[in-house]
Structures are given as structure tokens and as C-alpha cells.
C-alpha positions as CSV (number, residue, x, y, z in Angstrom):
1,M,-5.4,-6.7,26.4
2,A,-2.1,-5.0,27.3
3,E,0.4,-3.8,24.8
4,S,2.7,-6.6,23.5
5,L,6.1,-6.8,25.2
6,V,7.5,-8.6,22.1
7,V,9.7,-6.3,20.0
8,K,9.0,-6.6,16.2
9,S,11.7,-7.0,13.6
10,R,12.0,-7.0,9.8
11,L,12.4,-10.8,9.9
12,M,8.7,-11.1,11.0
13,G,7.1,-9.0,8.3
14,K,5.2,-9.8,5.1
15,I,3.8,-7.4,2.5
16,T,0.9,-8.3,0.3
17,L,-0.4,-6.2,-2.6
18,A,-3.9,-6.7,-4.0
19,A,-6.5,-5.1,-6.2
20,L,-10.3,-5.1,-6.3
21,K,-12.6,-2.2,-6.9
22,E,-13.2,-0.2,-3.7
23,G,-10.5,-2.0,-1.7
24,A,-9.1,-5.6,-1.6
25,F,-8.8,-6.2,2.2
26,D,-11.5,-6.6,4.8
27,T,-11.1,-3.8,7.4
28,S,-12.1,-5.9,10.3
29,S,-10.0,-9.0,9.7
30,G,-7.5,-8.1,7.1
31,A,-8.7,-11.0,4.9
32,L,-8.5,-10.8,1.2
33,E,-11.9,-9.9,-0.3
34,A,-13.5,-12.5,-2.6
35,G,-12.5,-12.0,-6.2
36,A,-9.4,-9.9,-5.4
37,E,-6.1,-10.5,-7.2
38,S,-3.1,-10.5,-4.8
39,Y,0.6,-10.8,-4.8
40,E,2.9,-11.5,-1.8
41,V,6.1,-9.6,-2.1
42,K,9.1,-11.9,-1.8
43,F,12.9,-11.2,-1.7
44,E,12.4,-7.7,-0.2
45,E,14.9,-5.7,1.8
46,G,12.7,-5.3,4.9
47,D,12.8,-1.5,4.7
48,L,9.0,-0.8,4.6
49,N,8.4,2.8,5.6
50,I,4.9,4.1,6.5
51,S,4.3,7.8,7.2
52,A,0.8,9.1,8.3
53,V,0.6,12.8,8.9
54,G,-3.2,13.0,9.5
55,R,-4.5,16.5,9.1
56,G,-2.2,19.4,8.3
57,K,-1.8,22.1,10.8
58,N,-2.0,25.8,10.1
59,I,-0.1,28.0,12.5
60,I,-1.6,31.4,13.0
61,L,1.0,34.1,13.7
62,D,0.4,37.5,15.3
63,R,3.4,39.6,14.1
64,G,5.7,36.6,14.2
65,D,4.4,35.1,17.5
66,I,2.4,31.9,17.5
67,S,-1.1,32.7,18.6
68,S,-3.1,29.7,17.5
69,V,-3.1,26.5,15.5
70,L,-6.0,25.6,13.2
71,P,-6.7,22.2,11.5
72,G,-5.7,22.2,7.8
73,D,-6.3,19.8,4.9
74,E,-6.2,16.0,5.2
75,E,-2.9,14.7,4.2
76,P,-2.4,11.3,2.5
77,A,-0.3,8.5,4.1
78,T,2.8,7.4,2.2
79,I,4.3,3.9,2.1
80,Q,7.5,2.8,0.4
81,F,9.5,-0.4,0.2
82,T,12.2,-2.0,-1.8
83,A,12.5,-5.5,-3.2
84,Y,15.0,-7.4,-5.3
85,L,14.3,-7.3,-9.0
86,R,13.6,-10.9,-10.3
87,D,11.4,-10.6,-13.4
88,F,10.2,-7.9,-15.6
89,T,6.9,-9.3,-16.9
90,D,4.8,-12.4,-17.3
91,S,1.5,-13.1,-19.1
92,A,0.5,-16.0,-16.8
93,A,1.4,-14.6,-13.3
94,A,1.8,-11.2,-11.5
95,T,5.3,-9.9,-11.2
96,L,6.2,-7.0,-8.9
97,N,7.5,-5.0,-11.9
98,D,4.2,-5.5,-13.7
99,I,2.3,-4.2,-10.7
100,A,4.6,-1.2,-10.3
101,L,4.4,-0.3,-14.0
102,W,0.6,-0.8,-14.0
103,L,0.4,1.8,-11.1
104,T,2.0,4.4,-13.4
105,R,-0.3,3.8,-16.4
106,D,-3.8,5.3,-17.1
107,P,-6.5,2.6,-16.7
108,W,-7.6,3.1,-20.3
109,T,-4.1,2.4,-21.7
110,T,-4.2,-0.6,-24.0
111,G,-1.6,-2.8,-25.7
112,Y,-0.1,-4.5,-22.6
113,S,-0.5,-8.3,-22.3
114,D,1.0,-8.9,-18.9
115,Y,-1.1,-10.6,-16.2
116,V,-1.6,-7.5,-14.1
117,S,-2.8,-5.3,-17.0
118,T,-5.2,-8.0,-18.1
119,N,-6.6,-9.2,-14.7
120,W,-6.2,-6.6,-12.0
121,E,-8.8,-3.9,-11.4
122,S,-8.0,-0.5,-9.8
123,V,-9.2,0.0,-6.2
124,Y,-10.3,3.4,-7.4
125,A,-13.1,1.8,-9.6
126,S,-16.6,2.0,-8.3
127,S,-18.7,-1.0,-7.4
128,A,-19.8,-1.0,-11.0
129,G,-16.2,-1.5,-12.1
130,S,-14.1,-0.4,-15.0
131,D,-14.5,3.3,-14.4
132,A,-11.3,4.3,-12.5
133,L,-9.5,7.4,-13.5
134,I,-6.2,6.1,-11.9
135,N,-4.8,2.6,-11.2
136,G,-4.5,1.8,-7.6
137,I,-3.9,-1.1,-5.2
138,S,-4.4,-2.1,-1.6
139,I,-1.5,-3.0,0.7
140,K,-1.3,-5.2,3.8
141,F,1.7,-5.3,6.1
142,E,1.5,-8.3,8.5
143,I,3.9,-9.1,11.3
144,T,3.8,-12.6,12.7
145,N,5.8,-13.5,15.7
146,P,5.3,-16.8,17.5
147,G,6.3,-15.4,20.9
148,D,3.5,-12.9,21.1
149,S,0.0,-13.9,22.4
150,G,-1.6,-11.8,19.6
151,D,0.6,-13.6,17.1
152,A,-0.4,-11.6,14.0
153,H,-0.4,-7.8,13.8
154,I,-1.9,-6.3,10.6
155,L,-1.9,-2.8,9.0
156,I,-3.8,-2.2,5.8
157,A,-4.3,0.7,3.4
158,N,-7.0,0.0,0.9
159,K,-6.7,2.8,-1.7
160,C,-3.2,3.7,-2.8
161,F,-1.7,5.0,-6.1
162,G,2.0,5.0,-6.8
163,S,5.2,5.2,-8.6
164,M,8.2,3.0,-9.1
165,S,11.9,3.0,-9.7
166,I,14.5,0.4,-10.6
167,S,18.1,0.6,-9.5
168,E,20.9,-1.4,-10.9
169,G,23.4,-2.9,-8.4
170,D,24.4,-6.1,-6.6
171,P,21.5,-7.0,-6.6
172,D,19.2,-4.9,-8.8
173,T,16.2,-3.5,-6.8
174,I,12.7,-2.1,-7.5
175,T,11.3,0.5,-5.2
176,I,7.6,1.1,-5.0
177,S,6.3,4.4,-3.5
178,L,2.6,4.6,-2.6
179,T,0.3,7.5,-1.7
180,C,-2.7,6.3,0.2
181,T,-6.0,8.2,0.2
182,D,-8.1,5.7,2.2
183,G,-6.9,3.2,4.8
184,G,-10.2,1.4,4.5
185,K,-12.4,3.5,6.8
186,G,-12.7,6.7,4.7
187,K,-9.6,8.4,6.1
188,P,-6.0,8.3,4.7
189,S,-4.4,6.7,7.8
190,P,-3.7,2.9,7.5
191,V,-6.1,0.7,9.5
192,P,-4.5,-1.5,12.3
193,I,-6.1,-4.9,12.9
194,S,-5.2,-7.1,15.9
């Protein structure tokens, strides 16, 4: 199949966050794994930014001149997006703010009664569950455009930890920044699915 000739835009994208031990999205289809908790991000700015560096590069110098380049350490991918703040917390349903704050807490932290703290399990937990050392989520970015023969284009990252910030303004916004250590195939780069 040839590369699509249809240009993508922010009006076609959708972000879904999910959590289930060892990764919430199937790496061959992008489908949500059975038992995973998920949240579709609504009222977002359409400013998703994904950066995948791959492996670092070590430049070897010979008295100031480049003589060689050696592979360095694997670098994590980073993902960031902004949405409009609509709710802080809810005990009956996931809110974006609850997901963002959950990402910043230790898994053994107690005393929170929001839906995410009570029901979501870190993607950094083993198959046995409840043994994660950090909270983490999976993210799926899906572009659907009716004019394209492929119609849906998907990019997933199955193991990401993160931070958040809230900015007051017209409107108030919440920004989530993720560092992804496994796209879903054992490497930090996000996995594309067509």
C-alpha cells in the first residue's frame, strides 16, 4: 500500500488514555485490552506533541575533530498535550485531572477516593498485579479521516509515567506530560498501527 496522500489535521485526532498492568492497548490492532480502564480525552486543544529520539549518539572527538559516532543509551519517548479543565475529581467516573494527579502519586499512597485511584492499575505492574513502583498509563493517538483509504491511523505507547500542570486562563487548561519507556514492543518508540 502506498503512503496516504491525505494530509492529517488536528480536527481528525483523538486521544485515549488507559491503564492495565503491562499495557492497555493491543500492539497489533490498537484495541483496548480486556479489563482495561480507559478515558477518551475531550475538549482538548489539538496540540499533541510526540518526540522519539531513539538511541542517544556519542560523538567521538580527536582533538576537536569528529572521528566517529557510537550508539549511546536508549532514550525514552515524550508525549505532551493540553486539554480544557472541566472537573477536578469524581468518585463515580474518571476525570482527566484525577488521571493526571494519579500519575504523580506513589502507587501505595492511600486516602484518595476518586474513581481513578480506586479502579485504575499501573501499566508498570507485573501480570501478578499490585506491585508497581510508579503509576503509569498507556496512550493511544488515533487519526480518522473519511477521505483516506486507510481511514484510521493509530500510534500507541503502552508504558508511560508523567506529570501535570494546571494553568488558569480563558479557559483554564490542564497539561499532561508523559515519558514513555515502552511503546508496546519492548522499545521506547511509539508503535504505529495501520
